[in-house]
C-alpha positions in Angstrom: 0.0 0.0 0.0 1.4 3.4 -1.0 1.3 6.1 1.7 2.8 9.5 2.1 3.5 11.5 5.2 2.5 15.1 4.5 3.7 16.3 7.9 7.2 15.3 7.1 7.3 17.4 4.0 8.1 20.7 5.8 10.5 19.4 8.4 13.9 21.1 8.4 16.9 19.1 7.3 20.4 19.9 8.5 23.1 20.0 5.8 26.8 20.4 6.5 28.5 22.2 3.6 31.8 20.4 4.5 30.1 17.1 3.6 28.9 18.4 0.2 32.3 19.5 -1.1 35.0 16.8 -1.5 38.2 17.2 0.5 40.4 17.2 -2.6 38.3 19.8 -4.5 40.3 22.4 -6.4 38.6 25.3 -4.7 39.4 23.9 -1.2 43.1 23.7 -2.2 43.1 27.2 -3.5 41.4 28.5 -0.3 43.9 26.7 1.9 46.9 27.9 -0.1 46.0 31.6 -0.8 45.3 34.2 1.9 42.8 36.5 0.2 42.7 39.0 3.1 45.1 41.4 1.3 42.2 42.2 -1.2 40.1 43.9 1.5 43.0 46.1 2.6 43.8 47.1 -1.0 40.1 48.0 -1.6 39.4 49.8 1.7 40.6 53.3 0.4 38.2 53.0 -2.6 35.1 52.9 -0.4 33.6 55.7 1.6 33.6 55.0 5.3 30.5 57.1 6.3 28.3 57.5 3.3 26.4 55.2 0.9 25.1 51.6 1.1 27.2 48.8 2.5 29.4 47.2 -0.1 29.6 43.6 -1.3 32.7 42.0 0.2 35.5 42.6 -2.3 37.1 39.3 -1.3 33.9 37.5 -2.3 33.8 39.4 -5.6 37.4 38.5 -6.4 36.7 34.8 -5.5 33.7 34.8 -7.8 35.8 36.2 -10.7 38.5 33.6 -10.0 35.9 30.8 -10.2 34.6 32.2 -13.4 38.1 32.3 -14.9 39.1 28.8 -13.7 35.9 27.2 -15.0 35.6 29.3 -18.2 32.3 30.9 -17.2 31.9 34.1 -19.2 28.4 35.1 -18.3 27.7 36.7 -14.9 24.3 35.1 -14.6 25.8 31.7 -15.3 28.5 32.3 -12.7 25.9 33.1 -10.1 24.1 29.9 -10.9 27.3 27.9 -10.6 28.3 29.5 -7.3 24.9 28.6 -5.8 25.5 25.0 -6.6 
């Protein structure tokens, strides 16, 4: 007999990102090897400290561009889709 449990449909599921990405993944190796903190210090003078909206983290933007370059993604929309995965 086929049965479904509708109450189980909306139960939260805990997912650990560390389990989703393999330990030998290229991006893990890059992140362990390169310290990207210098990017924030280089970009700090380019942003106003007391006016305007909060910026997107420059380190995150640089990493996104690096991923696009490494994987040959030329479209920004496609890059956003790939990063979500």
